C-alpha positions as CSV (number, residue, x, y, z in Angstrom):
1,M,0.0,0.0,0.0
2,T,1.3,3.4,-1.0
3,T,-1.5,5.9,-0.5
4,L,-3.6,6.9,2.5
5,Q,-6.7,5.6,0.7
6,E,-5.1,2.2,0.2
7,A,-4.1,2.1,3.8
8,L,-7.6,3.0,5.0
9,D,-9.3,0.5,2.7
10,G,-6.8,-2.2,3.8
11,M,-7.6,-1.4,7.5
12,I,-11.3,-2.0,6.8
13,V,-10.6,-5.3,4.9
14,R,-8.5,-6.5,7.9
15,F,-11.1,-5.6,10.5
16,N,-11.7,-8.5,12.9
17,P,-15.4,-8.4,14.1
18,A,-14.6,-10.8,17.0
19,K,-12.1,-8.3,18.4
20,A,-14.6,-5.5,18.3
21,K,-17.4,-7.2,20.2
22,G,-19.2,-4.6,22.4
23,I,-17.4,-1.6,20.9
24,N,-19.4,1.3,19.6
25,A,-17.1,4.1,18.7
26,V,-16.2,6.6,16.0
27,I,-12.5,7.1,15.2
28,Q,-11.6,10.3,13.4
29,I,-8.4,10.1,11.3
30,N,-6.9,13.5,10.3
31,A,-4.0,12.7,8.0
32,T,-1.9,15.7,7.3
33,G,0.6,16.6,4.5
34,E,0.8,15.4,1.0
35,G,-1.9,12.8,0.2
36,G,-3.7,13.5,3.4
37,G,-7.3,13.8,4.2
38,Q,-10.0,13.5,6.9
39,Y,-11.8,10.2,7.4
40,Y,-13.7,8.5,10.2
41,T,-14.3,4.9,11.0
42,T,-17.5,3.9,12.7
43,V,-17.3,0.6,14.7
44,A,-20.7,-0.7,15.9
45,D,-22.4,-4.0,16.1
46,S,-19.1,-5.8,15.2
47,K,-18.9,-3.9,11.9
48,A,-16.6,-1.2,10.7
49,T,-17.3,1.4,8.0
50,L,-15.1,4.1,6.6
51,T,-16.4,7.6,5.6
52,E,-14.6,10.6,4.1
53,G,-15.0,13.7,6.2
54,T,-15.3,14.7,9.8
55,V,-17.7,13.9,12.5
56,P,-18.5,16.0,15.6
57,N,-17.5,14.5,19.0
58,P,-15.6,11.3,17.9
59,T,-14.6,8.8,20.5
60,V,-11.0,9.2,19.4
61,T,-9.2,11.5,17.1
62,I,-5.9,10.5,15.4
63,I,-3.7,13.1,13.9
64,V,-0.8,11.8,11.8
65,A,1.0,12.6,8.6
66,A,-0.5,10.6,5.7
67,N,2.9,8.9,4.9
68,D,3.3,7.9,8.6
69,W,-0.2,6.4,8.6
70,V,0.6,4.4,5.5
71,S,3.8,3.2,7.2
72,I,1.9,2.2,10.4
73,M,-0.8,0.3,8.5
74,S,1.8,-1.5,6.3
75,G,3.8,-2.6,9.4
76,Q,6.8,-0.5,8.6
77,L,6.3,1.9,11.6
78,D,5.4,0.7,15.0
79,P,2.4,2.7,16.3
80,T,3.8,2.9,19.8
81,R,7.1,4.3,18.6
82,A,5.3,6.7,16.3
83,F,3.2,7.9,19.3
84,M,6.3,8.2,21.5
85,A,8.1,10.2,18.8
86,G,5.2,12.6,18.4
87,K,4.4,11.3,14.9
88,L,1.0,10.0,16.0
89,R,-1.2,12.2,18.2
90,I,-4.2,10.7,19.9
91,M,-7.0,12.6,21.6
92,G,-9.9,10.9,23.4
93,D,-10.3,7.3,24.6
94,L,-6.8,5.9,24.9
95,G,-8.2,2.5,26.0
96,L,-10.0,2.2,22.7
97,M,-6.7,2.9,20.9
98,M,-5.1,0.0,22.8
99,R,-7.6,-2.3,21.1
100,F,-7.3,-0.6,17.7
101,Q,-4.4,-2.7,16.5
102,N,-6.2,-5.9,17.4
103,M,-9.4,-4.9,15.7
104,F,-7.7,-3.7,12.5
105,G,-4.5,-5.7,12.6
């Protein structure tokens, strides 16, 4: 995967409904820089959908450079290291983000 859209589409394809049992959340992804955009993923009833745009009051907001998100989703950049290095900013429910990798891994 080389583009933000490919990374996001791949994330939805890899979604594991069993790992999302009981989760009802909206994850806003604000990807900055070249090739960036704003998308949100809704997780409800063990399903995940991806929509372009923004949503008021998401459960979690992720702010990341588009190329870093592609690297995270392709396994080239560890999300914890990206967070610690300030490449990945998370606002909202950090507990949900701890489950994110399992749901979309």
